[in-house]
KOLMARMI-628461 format. One record per residue: x, y, z of N, C-alpha, C in turn; residue number from 1; residue in three letters. Coordinates in Angstrom, 3 decimals, always signed. Each point is the difference from the previous one (the first is absolute). Example, Ala and Ser with C-alpha at 12.3 -4.5 7.8 and 13.67 -1.06 7.14 Angstrom:
! residues 2
<bake n_px="+13.190" n_py="-5.690" n_pz="+7.800" ca_px="-0.890" ca_py="+1.190" ca_pz="+0.000" c_px="+0.900" c_py="+1.200" c_pz="+0.000" num="1" residuo="ALA"/>
<bake n_px="-0.350" n_py="+1.050" n_pz="-0.720" ca_px="+0.820" ca_py="+1.190" ca_pz="+0.060" c_px="-0.770" c_py="+1.090" c_pz="+0.730" num="2" residuo="SER"/>
END
This chain:
! residues 122
<bake n_px="-13.715" n_py="+19.670" n_pz="-23.542" ca_px="+0.477" ca_py="-1.315" ca_pz="+0.419" c_px="+1.340" c_py="-0.017" c_pz="-0.095" num="1" residuo="GLN"/>
<bake n_px="+0.360" n_py="-0.645" n_pz="+1.351" ca_px="+1.831" ca_py="+0.246" ca_pz="+0.303" c_px="+0.345" c_py="-1.593" c_pz="-0.422" num="2" residuo="VAL"/>
<bake n_px="+0.467" n_py="-0.521" n_pz="-0.634" ca_px="+1.230" ca_py="-1.238" ca_pz="-0.311" c_px="+1.163" c_py="+0.048" c_pz="+0.697" num="3" residuo="GLN"/>
<bake n_px="+0.531" n_py="-0.966" n_pz="+0.945" ca_px="+0.869" ca_py="-0.114" ca_pz="+1.031" c_px="+0.761" c_py="-1.439" c_pz="-0.660" num="4" residuo="LEU"/>
<bake n_px="+1.320" n_py="+0.461" n_pz="-0.136" ca_px="+1.068" ca_py="-1.165" ca_pz="-0.209" c_px="+1.178" c_py="-0.286" c_pz="+0.437" num="5" residuo="VAL"/>
<bake n_px="-0.204" n_py="-1.024" n_pz="+0.860" ca_px="+1.342" ca_py="-0.149" ca_pz="+1.255" c_px="+1.015" c_py="-0.818" c_pz="-1.137" num="6" residuo="GLU"/>
<bake n_px="+1.378" n_py="+0.503" n_pz="+0.342" ca_px="+1.062" ca_py="-0.574" ca_pz="-0.322" c_px="+1.132" c_py="-0.378" c_pz="+0.950" num="7" residuo="SER"/>
<bake n_px="+1.248" n_py="-0.811" n_pz="+0.054" ca_px="+0.978" ca_py="+0.020" ca_pz="+0.468" c_px="+0.435" c_py="-0.848" c_pz="+1.285" num="8" residuo="GLY"/>
<bake n_px="-1.544" n_py="-1.143" n_pz="-0.103" ca_px="+0.111" ca_py="-0.961" ca_pz="+1.424" c_px="+1.050" c_py="-1.344" c_pz="-0.782" num="9" residuo="GLY"/>
<bake n_px="-0.017" n_py="-0.571" n_pz="+0.797" ca_px="+1.172" ca_py="-1.278" ca_pz="-0.323" c_px="+0.410" c_py="-1.083" c_pz="+1.198" num="10" residuo="GLY"/>
<bake n_px="+0.917" n_py="-0.629" n_pz="-0.078" ca_px="+0.351" ca_py="-0.646" ca_pz="+1.083" c_px="+1.269" c_py="+0.753" c_pz="+0.415" num="11" residuo="LEU"/>
<bake n_px="+0.234" n_py="-0.181" n_pz="+1.467" ca_px="+1.392" ca_py="+0.886" ca_pz="+0.258" c_px="+0.396" c_py="-0.757" c_pz="+1.450" num="12" residuo="VAL"/>
<bake n_px="+1.373" n_py="-0.127" n_pz="+0.691" ca_px="+0.012" ca_py="-0.624" ca_pz="+1.143" c_px="-0.198" c_py="+1.064" c_pz="+0.927" num="13" residuo="GLN"/>
<bake n_px="-0.202" n_py="-0.736" n_pz="+1.231" ca_px="-0.092" ca_py="+1.237" ca_pz="+1.015" c_px="+1.347" c_py="+0.974" c_pz="+0.316" num="14" residuo="ALA"/>
<bake n_px="-0.070" n_py="+1.019" n_pz="+0.270" ca_px="+0.503" ca_py="+1.122" ca_pz="+0.082" c_px="+0.097" c_py="+0.629" c_pz="-1.538" num="15" residuo="GLY"/>
<bake n_px="-0.716" n_py="-0.301" n_pz="-0.760" ca_px="+0.302" ca_py="+0.590" ca_pz="-1.208" c_px="-0.972" c_py="+1.026" c_pz="-0.597" num="16" residuo="GLY"/>
<bake n_px="-0.160" n_py="+0.382" n_pz="-1.052" ca_px="-0.897" ca_py="+1.537" ca_pz="-0.323" c_px="-0.516" c_py="-0.137" c_pz="-1.393" num="17" residuo="SER"/>
<bake n_px="-1.126" n_py="+0.401" n_pz="+0.168" ca_px="-0.877" ca_py="-0.001" ca_pz="-1.030" c_px="-0.396" c_py="+1.460" c_pz="-0.412" num="18" residuo="LEU"/>
<bake n_px="-0.199" n_py="+0.678" n_pz="-1.207" ca_px="-0.937" ca_py="+1.180" ca_pz="+0.291" c_px="-1.502" c_py="-0.389" c_pz="-1.349" num="19" residuo="ARG"/>
<bake n_px="-0.719" n_py="+0.167" n_pz="+0.838" ca_px="-1.451" ca_py="-0.059" ca_pz="-0.863" c_px="-0.438" c_py="+1.185" c_pz="-0.800" num="20" residuo="LEU"/>
<bake n_px="-0.519" n_py="+0.040" n_pz="-1.060" ca_px="-0.751" ca_py="+1.050" ca_pz="-0.600" c_px="-1.186" c_py="-0.240" c_pz="-0.477" num="21" residuo="SER"/>
<bake n_px="-0.839" n_py="+0.884" n_pz="+0.146" ca_px="-1.187" ca_py="-0.013" ca_pz="-0.173" c_px="-0.152" c_py="+1.213" c_pz="-1.258" num="22" residuo="CYS"/>
<bake n_px="-0.631" n_py="-0.706" n_pz="-1.234" ca_px="-0.172" ca_py="+1.380" ca_pz="-0.903" c_px="-1.340" c_py="+0.400" c_pz="-0.401" num="23" residuo="ALA"/>
<bake n_px="-0.486" n_py="+1.281" n_pz="+0.188" ca_px="-1.551" ca_py="+0.096" ca_pz="-0.471" c_px="-0.051" c_py="+0.799" c_pz="-0.996" num="24" residuo="ALA"/>
<bake n_px="-1.387" n_py="-0.256" n_pz="-0.495" ca_px="-0.594" ca_py="+0.454" ca_pz="-1.524" c_px="-1.321" c_py="+0.139" c_pz="+0.158" num="25" residuo="SER"/>
<bake n_px="-0.408" n_py="+0.980" n_pz="-0.876" ca_px="-1.826" ca_py="-0.022" ca_pz="-0.303" c_px="-0.232" c_py="+1.064" c_pz="+1.350" num="26" residuo="GLY"/>
<bake n_px="+0.715" n_py="+1.045" n_pz="+0.742" ca_px="-0.446" ca_py="+0.703" ca_pz="+0.780" c_px="+1.032" c_py="+0.923" c_pz="+0.429" num="27" residuo="GLY"/>
<bake n_px="-0.530" n_py="+1.113" n_pz="+0.682" ca_px="+1.110" ca_py="+0.942" ca_pz="+0.443" c_px="+0.597" c_py="-0.483" c_pz="+1.323" num="28" residuo="THR"/>
<bake n_px="+1.184" n_py="-0.354" n_pz="-0.059" ca_px="+0.590" ca_py="-0.529" ca_pz="+1.034" c_px="+0.415" c_py="+0.329" c_pz="+1.034" num="29" residuo="PHE"/>
<bake n_px="+0.092" n_py="+1.400" n_pz="-0.011" ca_px="+0.458" ca_py="+0.964" ca_pz="+1.344" c_px="-1.634" c_py="-0.027" c_pz="+0.333" num="30" residuo="SER"/>
<bake n_px="-0.922" n_py="-0.228" n_pz="-0.361" ca_px="-1.470" ca_py="+0.040" ca_pz="+1.030" c_px="-0.033" c_py="-0.873" c_pz="+0.777" num="31" residuo="ARG"/>
<bake n_px="+0.796" n_py="-1.144" n_pz="+0.065" ca_px="-0.027" ca_py="-1.291" ca_pz="+0.756" c_px="+0.984" c_py="+0.039" c_pz="+1.057" num="32" residuo="TYR"/>
<bake n_px="-0.685" n_py="-0.528" n_pz="+0.966" ca_px="+0.987" ca_py="-0.735" ca_pz="+1.528" c_px="+0.502" c_py="-1.122" c_pz="-0.507" num="33" residuo="ALA"/>
<bake n_px="+1.353" n_py="-0.586" n_pz="+0.051" ca_px="-0.045" ca_py="-1.617" ca_pz="-0.488" c_px="+0.340" c_py="-0.491" c_pz="+0.868" num="34" residuo="MET"/>
<bake n_px="+0.011" n_py="-1.290" n_pz="+0.383" ca_px="+0.414" ca_py="-1.100" ca_pz="+1.255" c_px="+0.657" c_py="-1.038" c_pz="-0.707" num="35" residuo="GLY"/>
<bake n_px="+0.732" n_py="-1.088" n_pz="+0.780" ca_px="+0.375" ca_py="-0.981" ca_pz="-0.230" c_px="-0.655" c_py="-1.062" c_pz="+1.159" num="36" residuo="TRP"/>
<bake n_px="-0.419" n_py="-0.788" n_pz="-0.619" ca_px="-0.890" ca_py="-0.983" ca_pz="+0.838" c_px="+1.054" c_py="-1.759" c_pz="-0.370" num="37" residuo="PHE"/>
<bake n_px="-0.289" n_py="-0.994" n_pz="+0.994" ca_px="+0.350" ca_py="-0.998" ca_pz="-0.155" c_px="-0.867" c_py="-1.356" c_pz="+0.657" num="38" residuo="ARG"/>
<bake n_px="+0.226" n_py="-1.092" n_pz="-0.630" ca_px="-0.834" ca_py="-0.912" ca_pz="+0.351" c_px="+0.717" c_py="-1.293" c_pz="-0.084" num="39" residuo="GLN"/>
<bake n_px="+0.209" n_py="-0.815" n_pz="+0.828" ca_px="+0.351" ca_py="-1.472" ca_pz="+0.513" c_px="-0.878" c_py="-1.086" c_pz="-0.212" num="40" residuo="ALA"/>
<bake n_px="+0.438" n_py="-0.841" n_pz="-0.229" ca_px="-0.875" ca_py="-0.938" ca_pz="-0.181" c_px="-0.692" c_py="-0.159" c_pz="+1.170" num="41" residuo="PRO"/>
<bake n_px="-1.517" n_py="-0.357" n_pz="+0.266" ca_px="-0.607" ca_py="-0.250" ca_pz="+1.355" c_px="-0.267" c_py="+1.429" c_pz="+0.924" num="42" residuo="GLY"/>
<bake n_px="+0.580" n_py="+0.881" n_pz="-0.644" ca_px="+0.040" ca_py="+1.245" ca_pz="+0.606" c_px="-0.867" c_py="+1.377" c_pz="-0.808" num="43" residuo="LYS"/>
<bake n_px="-0.626" n_py="+0.869" n_pz="+1.061" ca_px="-0.694" ca_py="+1.063" ca_pz="-0.629" c_px="+1.127" c_py="+0.750" c_pz="-0.658" num="44" residuo="GLU"/>
<bake n_px="-0.602" n_py="+1.072" n_pz="-0.722" ca_px="+0.930" ca_py="+0.869" ca_pz="-0.619" c_px="+0.438" c_py="+0.965" c_pz="+0.715" num="45" residuo="ARG"/>
<bake n_px="+1.206" n_py="+0.656" n_pz="+0.238" ca_px="+0.313" ca_py="+0.916" ca_pz="+0.878" c_px="+0.656" c_py="+1.195" c_pz="-0.629" num="46" residuo="GLU"/>
<bake n_px="-0.226" n_py="+0.753" n_pz="+0.807" ca_px="+0.763" ca_py="+1.515" ca_pz="-0.539" c_px="+1.831" c_py="+0.063" c_pz="+0.108" num="47" residuo="PHE"/>
<bake n_px="+0.179" n_py="+0.521" n_pz="-0.688" ca_px="+1.759" ca_py="-0.197" ca_pz="-0.125" c_px="+0.765" c_py="+1.563" c_pz="+0.112" num="48" residuo="VAL"/>
<bake n_px="-0.787" n_py="+0.643" n_pz="-0.944" ca_px="+0.452" ca_py="+1.571" ca_pz="+0.061" c_px="-0.664" c_py="+1.050" c_pz="-0.802" num="49" residuo="ALA"/>
<bake n_px="-0.317" n_py="+0.985" n_pz="+0.330" ca_px="-0.635" ca_py="+0.669" ca_pz="-0.664" c_px="+0.683" c_py="+1.305" c_pz="-0.427" num="50" residuo="GLY"/>
<bake n_px="-0.965" n_py="+0.938" n_pz="-1.016" ca_px="+1.038" ca_py="+1.247" ca_pz="-0.324" c_px="-1.137" c_py="+0.690" c_pz="-0.281" num="51" residuo="ILE"/>
<bake n_px="-0.005" n_py="+1.579" n_pz="+0.440" ca_px="-0.996" ca_py="+0.965" ca_pz="-0.716" c_px="+0.228" c_py="+0.435" c_pz="-1.536" num="52" residuo="SER"/>
<bake n_px="-1.042" n_py="+0.727" n_pz="-0.010" ca_px="-0.096" ca_py="+0.401" ca_pz="-1.675" c_px="+1.316" c_py="+0.750" c_pz="-0.461" num="53" residuo="ARG"/>
<bake n_px="+0.388" n_py="+0.630" n_pz="+1.035" ca_px="+1.162" ca_py="+0.828" ca_pz="-0.487" c_px="+1.282" c_py="-0.529" c_pz="+0.361" num="54" residuo="SER"/>
<bake n_px="+0.257" n_py="-1.185" n_pz="+0.874" ca_px="+1.370" ca_py="-0.576" ca_pz="+0.074" c_px="+0.396" c_py="+0.545" c_pz="+1.570" num="55" residuo="GLY"/>
<bake n_px="-0.717" n_py="+0.869" n_pz="+0.496" ca_px="+0.598" ca_py="+1.060" ca_pz="+0.960" c_px="-0.136" c_py="-1.314" c_pz="+1.581" num="56" residuo="SER"/>
<bake n_px="-1.016" n_py="-0.769" n_pz="-0.024" ca_px="-0.646" ca_py="-0.709" ca_pz="+0.999" c_px="+0.268" c_py="-1.393" c_pz="-0.224" num="57" residuo="THR"/>
<bake n_px="+0.641" n_py="-0.799" n_pz="+0.872" ca_px="+0.134" ca_py="-1.507" ca_pz="-0.107" c_px="-0.255" c_py="-0.811" c_pz="+1.060" num="58" residuo="THR"/>
<bake n_px="-0.633" n_py="-1.041" n_pz="+0.356" ca_px="-0.262" ca_py="-0.737" ca_pz="+0.832" c_px="+0.281" c_py="-1.203" c_pz="-0.184" num="59" residuo="SER"/>
<bake n_px="+0.575" n_py="-0.646" n_pz="+1.203" ca_px="+0.352" ca_py="-1.769" ca_pz="-0.392" c_px="-0.496" c_py="-0.723" c_pz="+1.362" num="60" residuo="TYR"/>
<bake n_px="-0.315" n_py="-1.226" n_pz="-0.144" ca_px="-0.110" ca_py="-0.967" ca_pz="+1.120" c_px="+1.325" c_py="+0.031" c_pz="+0.651" num="61" residuo="ALA"/>
<bake n_px="-0.698" n_py="-0.776" n_pz="+1.173" ca_px="+1.121" ca_py="-0.009" ca_pz="+0.784" c_px="+1.172" c_py="-0.793" c_pz="-0.571" num="62" residuo="ASP"/>
<bake n_px="-0.488" n_py="-1.124" n_pz="-0.687" ca_px="+0.900" ca_py="-1.392" ca_pz="-0.382" c_px="+0.716" c_py="+0.837" c_pz="-1.396" num="63" residuo="SER"/>
<bake n_px="-0.165" n_py="+1.095" n_pz="-0.472" ca_px="+0.633" ca_py="+0.331" ca_pz="-1.125" c_px="+1.406" c_py="+1.204" c_pz="+0.556" num="64" residuo="ALA"/>
<bake n_px="-0.728" n_py="+0.801" n_pz="+0.674" ca_px="+0.905" ca_py="+1.166" ca_pz="+1.024" c_px="+1.299" c_py="-0.434" c_pz="-0.163" num="65" residuo="LYS"/>
<bake n_px="+0.868" n_py="+1.096" n_pz="-0.382" ca_px="+1.624" ca_py="-0.182" ca_pz="+0.185" c_px="+0.438" c_py="-1.047" c_pz="-1.314" num="66" residuo="GLY"/>
<bake n_px="-0.970" n_py="-0.546" n_pz="-0.790" ca_px="+0.752" ca_py="-1.053" ca_pz="-1.090" c_px="-1.001" c_py="+0.290" c_pz="-1.238" num="67" residuo="ARG"/>
<bake n_px="-0.921" n_py="+0.444" n_pz="-0.352" ca_px="-0.426" ca_py="+0.680" ca_pz="-0.978" c_px="-0.200" c_py="+0.980" c_pz="-0.162" num="68" residuo="PHE"/>
<bake n_px="-0.063" n_py="+0.615" n_pz="-1.285" ca_px="-0.014" ca_py="+1.552" ca_pz="-0.220" c_px="-0.892" c_py="+0.266" c_pz="-1.143" num="69" residuo="THR"/>
<bake n_px="-1.266" n_py="+0.736" n_pz="+0.086" ca_px="-0.846" ca_py="+0.200" ca_pz="-0.956" c_px="+0.205" c_py="+1.537" c_pz="-0.917" num="70" residuo="LEU"/>
<bake n_px="+0.043" n_py="-0.125" n_pz="-1.196" ca_px="+0.162" ca_py="+1.010" ca_pz="-0.676" c_px="-1.159" c_py="+0.278" c_pz="-1.107" num="71" residuo="SER"/>
<bake n_px="-0.068" n_py="+1.110" n_pz="-0.628" ca_px="-0.998" ca_py="+0.207" ca_pz="-1.342" c_px="+0.792" c_py="+0.961" c_pz="-0.422" num="72" residuo="ARG"/>
<bake n_px="+0.059" n_py="-0.290" n_pz="-1.699" ca_px="+0.414" ca_py="+1.011" ca_pz="-0.956" c_px="-1.509" c_py="+0.224" c_pz="-0.605" num="73" residuo="ASP"/>
<bake n_px="-0.462" n_py="+1.438" n_pz="+0.296" ca_px="-1.496" ca_py="+0.572" ca_pz="-0.743" c_px="+0.543" c_py="+0.036" c_pz="-1.757" num="74" residuo="ASN"/>
<bake n_px="+1.338" n_py="+0.149" n_pz="-0.082" ca_px="+0.036" ca_py="+0.526" ca_pz="-1.571" c_px="-0.052" c_py="-1.240" c_pz="-0.661" num="75" residuo="ALA"/>
<bake n_px="+0.349" n_py="-1.431" n_pz="+0.893" ca_px="+0.047" ca_py="-1.090" ca_pz="-0.802" c_px="-1.164" c_py="-0.997" c_pz="+0.152" num="76" residuo="LYS"/>
<bake n_px="-0.474" n_py="+0.630" n_pz="+0.930" ca_px="-1.916" ca_py="-0.651" ca_pz="+0.195" c_px="+0.666" c_py="-1.240" c_pz="+0.821" num="77" residuo="ASN"/>
<bake n_px="+1.115" n_py="-0.116" n_pz="+0.920" ca_px="+0.168" ca_py="-1.202" ca_pz="+0.539" c_px="+0.587" c_py="-0.045" c_pz="+1.410" num="78" residuo="THR"/>
<bake n_px="-0.136" n_py="-0.776" n_pz="+0.576" ca_px="+0.264" ca_py="-0.113" ca_pz="+1.229" c_px="+1.057" c_py="-1.138" c_pz="+0.261" num="79" residuo="VAL"/>
<bake n_px="+0.782" n_py="+0.152" n_pz="+1.177" ca_px="+1.205" ca_py="-0.922" ca_pz="+0.267" c_px="-0.124" c_py="-0.441" c_pz="+1.357" num="80" residuo="TYR"/>
<bake n_px="+0.208" n_py="-1.468" n_pz="+0.211" ca_px="+0.265" ca_py="-0.621" ca_pz="+1.254" c_px="+1.503" c_py="-0.607" c_pz="+0.144" num="81" residuo="LEU"/>
<bake n_px="+0.884" n_py="+0.988" n_pz="+0.537" ca_px="+1.300" ca_py="-0.686" ca_pz="-0.041" c_px="-0.069" c_py="-1.085" c_pz="+1.528" num="82" residuo="GLN"/>
<bake n_px="+0.120" n_py="-1.159" n_pz="-0.052" ca_px="+0.014" ca_py="-1.180" ca_pz="+1.174" c_px="+1.488" c_py="-0.332" c_pz="+0.608" num="83" residuo="MET"/>
<bake n_px="+0.574" n_py="+0.415" n_pz="+1.110" ca_px="+1.286" ca_py="-0.360" ca_pz="+0.180" c_px="-0.319" c_py="-1.149" c_pz="+1.236" num="84" residuo="ASN"/>
<bake n_px="+1.090" n_py="-0.379" n_pz="+0.296" ca_px="+0.345" ca_py="-0.936" ca_pz="+1.057" c_px="-1.405" c_py="-0.886" c_pz="+0.120" num="85" residuo="SER"/>
<bake n_px="-0.330" n_py="-1.040" n_pz="-1.180" ca_px="-0.964" ca_py="-0.563" ca_pz="-0.080" c_px="+0.030" c_py="-1.230" c_pz="+0.729" num="86" residuo="LEU"/>
<bake n_px="-1.478" n_py="-0.218" n_pz="+0.501" ca_px="+0.331" ca_py="-1.363" ca_pz="+0.923" c_px="-1.133" c_py="-0.814" c_pz="-0.605" num="87" residuo="LYS"/>
<bake n_px="+0.079" n_py="-1.526" n_pz="+0.481" ca_px="-1.046" ca_py="-0.971" ca_pz="-0.559" c_px="-1.409" c_py="+0.207" c_pz="+0.341" num="88" residuo="PRO"/>
<bake n_px="-0.260" n_py="+0.811" n_pz="+0.984" ca_px="-1.539" ca_py="+0.608" ca_pz="+0.303" c_px="-0.386" c_py="+1.049" c_pz="-1.216" num="89" residuo="GLU"/>
<bake n_px="+1.044" n_py="+0.463" n_pz="-0.602" ca_px="-0.281" ca_py="+1.155" ca_pz="-0.931" c_px="-1.021" c_py="-0.943" c_pz="-0.935" num="90" residuo="ASP"/>
<bake n_px="+0.368" n_py="-1.096" n_pz="-0.364" ca_px="-0.777" ca_py="-1.031" ca_pz="-1.301" c_px="-1.374" c_py="+0.305" c_pz="+0.029" num="91" residuo="THR"/>
<bake n_px="-0.431" n_py="+0.653" n_pz="-0.802" ca_px="-1.293" ca_py="+0.420" ca_pz="-1.127" c_px="-0.226" c_py="+0.220" c_pz="-1.162" num="92" residuo="ALA"/>
<bake n_px="-1.137" n_py="+0.050" n_pz="-0.034" ca_px="-0.467" ca_py="+0.548" ca_pz="-1.266" c_px="+0.065" c_py="+1.858" c_pz="+0.363" num="93" residuo="VAL"/>
<bake n_px="+0.408" n_py="+0.547" n_pz="-0.847" ca_px="-0.015" ca_py="+1.715" ca_pz="+0.238" c_px="-0.675" c_py="+0.306" c_pz="-0.927" num="94" residuo="TYR"/>
<bake n_px="-1.295" n_py="+1.135" n_pz="+0.501" ca_px="-0.458" ca_py="+0.660" ca_pz="-0.530" c_px="-0.165" c_py="+1.563" c_pz="-0.166" num="95" residuo="TYR"/>
<bake n_px="+0.100" n_py="+0.806" n_pz="-1.086" ca_px="-0.034" ca_py="+1.145" ca_pz="+0.101" c_px="-1.651" c_py="+0.393" c_pz="-0.081" num="96" residuo="CYS"/>
<bake n_px="-0.248" n_py="+1.065" n_pz="+0.660" ca_px="-1.420" ca_py="+0.612" ca_pz="+0.035" c_px="-0.065" c_py="+1.417" c_pz="-0.012" num="97" residuo="ALA"/>
<bake n_px="-1.427" n_py="+0.791" n_pz="-0.796" ca_px="+0.151" ca_py="+1.420" ca_pz="-0.051" c_px="-1.236" c_py="+0.407" c_pz="+0.243" num="98" residuo="ALA"/>
<bake n_px="-0.293" n_py="+1.079" n_pz="+1.141" ca_px="-0.875" ca_py="+0.350" ca_pz="+0.519" c_px="-0.184" c_py="+1.438" c_pz="+0.392" num="99" residuo="GLY"/>
<bake n_px="-1.309" n_py="+0.628" n_pz="+0.418" ca_px="+0.014" ca_py="+1.341" ca_pz="-0.034" c_px="+0.183" c_py="+0.485" c_pz="+1.391" num="100" residuo="TYR"/>
<bake n_px="+0.197" n_py="-0.960" n_pz="+0.973" ca_px="+0.754" ca_py="+0.490" ca_pz="+1.252" c_px="+1.087" c_py="-0.795" c_pz="+0.379" num="101" residuo="GLN"/>
<bake n_px="+0.720" n_py="+0.830" n_pz="+0.557" ca_px="+1.025" ca_py="-1.103" ca_pz="+0.791" c_px="+0.041" c_py="-0.327" c_pz="+1.267" num="102" residuo="PHE"/>
<bake n_px="-0.087" n_py="-1.599" n_pz="-0.034" ca_px="-0.645" ca_py="-0.920" ca_pz="+1.000" c_px="+0.638" c_py="-1.255" c_pz="+0.113" num="103" residuo="ARG"/>
<bake n_px="-0.438" n_py="-0.751" n_pz="+0.924" ca_px="+0.780" ca_py="-1.226" ca_pz="+0.321" c_px="-1.118" c_py="-1.286" c_pz="-0.661" num="104" residuo="THR"/>
<bake n_px="-0.956" n_py="+0.509" n_pz="+0.092" ca_px="-1.232" ca_py="-1.056" ca_pz="-0.436" c_px="+0.016" c_py="-0.685" c_pz="-1.125" num="105" residuo="GLU"/>
<bake n_px="+0.305" n_py="-1.104" n_pz="-0.457" ca_px="-0.395" ca_py="-0.258" ca_pz="-1.325" c_px="-0.868" c_py="+0.400" c_pz="-0.501" num="106" residuo="PRO"/>
<bake n_px="-1.405" n_py="+0.102" n_pz="+0.484" ca_px="-1.529" ca_py="+0.339" ca_pz="-0.369" c_px="+0.166" c_py="+1.474" c_pz="-0.739" num="107" residuo="SER"/>
<bake n_px="+0.976" n_py="+0.951" n_pz="+0.423" ca_px="-0.023" ca_py="+1.368" ca_pz="-0.048" c_px="+0.433" c_py="-0.126" c_pz="-1.730" num="108" residuo="ILE"/>
<bake n_px="+0.873" n_py="-0.623" n_pz="-0.495" ca_px="+0.758" ca_py="+0.205" ca_pz="-1.149" c_px="-1.306" c_py="-0.780" c_pz="-1.304" num="109" residuo="TYR"/>
<bake n_px="-0.011" n_py="+0.859" n_pz="-0.918" ca_px="-0.811" ca_py="-0.166" ca_pz="-0.962" c_px="+0.501" c_py="-0.783" c_pz="-1.159" num="110" residuo="SER"/>
<bake n_px="+1.102" n_py="-0.140" n_pz="-0.180" ca_px="+1.047" ca_py="-0.760" ca_pz="-1.081" c_px="+0.944" c_py="-0.777" c_pz="+0.216" num="111" residuo="TYR"/>
<bake n_px="+0.102" n_py="-1.268" n_pz="-0.378" ca_px="+1.229" ca_py="-0.855" ca_pz="+0.465" c_px="+0.496" c_py="-0.170" c_pz="-1.313" num="112" residuo="TRP"/>
<bake n_px="+1.414" n_py="-0.647" n_pz="+0.114" ca_px="+0.653" ca_py="-1.066" ca_pz="-1.117" c_px="-0.160" c_py="-1.601" c_pz="+0.216" num="113" residuo="GLY"/>
<bake n_px="+0.449" n_py="-0.307" n_pz="-0.558" ca_px="-0.157" ca_py="-1.446" ca_pz="+0.041" c_px="+1.089" c_py="-1.163" c_pz="+0.896" num="114" residuo="GLN"/>
<bake n_px="+1.047" n_py="+1.002" n_pz="+0.111" ca_px="+0.937" ca_py="-0.303" ca_pz="+1.198" c_px="+1.372" c_py="-0.644" c_pz="-0.635" num="115" residuo="GLY"/>
<bake n_px="+0.898" n_py="-0.572" n_pz="+1.049" ca_px="+1.264" ca_py="+0.015" ca_pz="-0.436" c_px="+0.457" c_py="-0.797" c_pz="+1.230" num="116" residuo="THR"/>
<bake n_px="+0.476" n_py="-1.215" n_pz="-0.420" ca_px="+0.523" ca_py="-0.846" ca_pz="+1.082" c_px="+1.540" c_py="+0.141" c_pz="+0.396" num="117" residuo="GLN"/>
<bake n_px="-0.031" n_py="+0.219" n_pz="+1.321" ca_px="+1.396" ca_py="+0.309" ca_pz="+0.814" c_px="-0.285" c_py="-1.355" c_pz="+0.711" num="118" residuo="VAL"/>
<bake n_px="+1.282" n_py="-0.794" n_pz="-0.423" ca_px="+0.627" ca_py="-1.142" ca_pz="+0.957" c_px="+1.336" c_py="-0.159" c_pz="+0.714" num="119" residuo="THR"/>
<bake n_px="+0.187" n_py="+0.338" n_pz="+1.037" ca_px="+1.215" ca_py="+0.356" ca_pz="+0.658" c_px="+0.601" c_py="-1.437" c_pz="+0.799" num="120" residuo="VAL"/>
<bake n_px="+1.146" n_py="-0.808" n_pz="-0.614" ca_px="+0.154" ca_py="-1.058" ca_pz="+0.610" c_px="+1.094" c_py="+0.036" c_pz="+1.437" num="121" residuo="SER"/>
<bake n_px="-0.064" n_py="-1.005" n_pz="+0.558" ca_px="+0.740" ca_py="+0.030" ca_pz="+1.536" c_px="+1.335" c_py="-0.625" c_pz="-0.427" num="122" residuo="SER"/>
END
């Protein structure tokens, strides 16, 4: 059983930056592909970015490309989402997820964190 804990969310002005972290425990971190998803009020949960087990491959939603960077440190059991040039439409609860496959569908991921709120003011 893998436990995931997100941190780093908060309130930031448009154009600002945040770095989200997701710390994993209870499993062999390097066995899991990791993903970040977000969910805004009244909307479905959507894929933001994903990273393979080794960290050699990443994938981003079109909305995140060029602004967000996903990385992982398998020695620290942690994945990081650096978010730059934030926009009000990035406002959402951001969730970290771990899964056995590197995919964009939320249903593929087996373990989820509780989420961290990101609010971008205009």
